[in-house]
C-alpha positions, 0 to 999 in steps of 0.5 A: 933219568935218561937210563930209567927212561930207557929201562922203561921202555925197555919194560914195555918192550920185553913185558917184565922186569926181569927180561928188559934187565937182560936186555939193558945189562941190569939185574932184576932188583936194580930195574924195580929201583931204577923205577921206583926212582922215576915215579918218585921224581915223576910223582905218580905210579907208573905200575900196578904192582901184585905181589912180586909182579908189576904192570904198566897201569893207565899212567905208565903207558900214556908215559911211553911216547913222552919217553920216546920222545925224550930219549931221542931229544937227548940224542940229537943234542949229541949230534956234532956240529960237523958231520965231519965230526961225528963218530957212531953208527947208523943201522940201515934196514935193506931190503935185498934188491937194495941191498944189491942195487941202490946201496953201495953207491949211496954207502961210498958217498956217505963215507966220503961226507961223513968218514968217521960214520960207521953203517950198519947194514941191517938184511930183512924183508920189508915187514921185518924192517918197518917193524924194527923202525917202529920199535928203534932198533934200527934207525931208518930202512929202505923197503916196499910201501906196504898196503896199510897206513905207517904208524904215526910216529914214522916218516916215509919218503917216495925213492924211486917206483919201479914197474913190474914186468911178465917174464918168460923162457925164452921158447915160449911164443906170444906176446899177451901177457895175461893170456902167457900167465894163464897157460903156463905154470906160474912162478910166484912172488911170495905171496906174504911179502908186500911185492907179492900181495901186489902180484896177488891184486894183479891177478885178481883185478884181471880174473885171472886163474894160474897154474900152480909153482913155485913160491919164493922172495928172491928175485934173482932166485924166481929170474933164475926159476923162469930161465930154467923153464919152470914157468913164468912170473911178475917180477918188478924190472929192478935189482942185479937180474937186469945187470947180468942180462938174463936169457928170458923174455921180459914182456911189458904189461902195457895199459896194466901195468902196475909198479912196487914203490921202494921208501925210505922210513923212519921215525918222524922224529929222527927225519930231520936230523943232520945225519939222516938228511946226508943219508937221504941226500946221498941215496937222492944222488944215486937214484937221481944223479942229484935231480929232483926231490924224494916225494913224501908219502903218508907217515901215520896221521902226519903229512 
């Protein structure tokens, strides 16, 4: 029945038998036959059928989280006793600065520990990566802590806190970060991103009116714009721009400092699997040199 349960989840995600069939590689009639078999096995109707259309009913909706748990448990049964024997793919989501910062060393260590593992890197912004973990499209992700509570099916751990700083062109004088933000054009961290929302909250908190300027999401690009003299910016102190010694002034926010928190997010049902624990350990070694523990953050209703 695992095959039927996977098809059931595909229907819930895609919205129709035909679209689900395209996703799982079945004809619409084959999908219909699988759902009929599943209903007969369970002894209840999962769909309300009207003409040629079918929609999940209350029983079907109740079955969805249980189907997810069964499929995830079944996948755990296939885990080898030794990670040396593991043959498979680990889908890892990561924001840009993690791809060029924490991830290379983590993946190198992971390859040493599980040589048969094939990591698949999925780049993206935090919001999209969070949705992909929730949907089961990727196994885990390293992203910025969202400004809202996580779904109860998700588990999250704090990786590192990165302080925001003000960066300015070398030609700009003065050390008062709030005054400099108001006096010069502002190169803004994209307001739709989790990090950009933190910048917006900081500006509101300190009642700062900024002069409109550029708005973008790539940290290295923001630094480059500031280097070119296009304005000042608030950015986390992390990423490749620090390694190449940028031609900007870096000014601490002092008592007003706020932080970007990077989190490791996975589904709650799989975060204790040997493979996920191995990745967690490799990441921890990269961040802390093998010392200390990652802190558990809120994961929906589970803590």
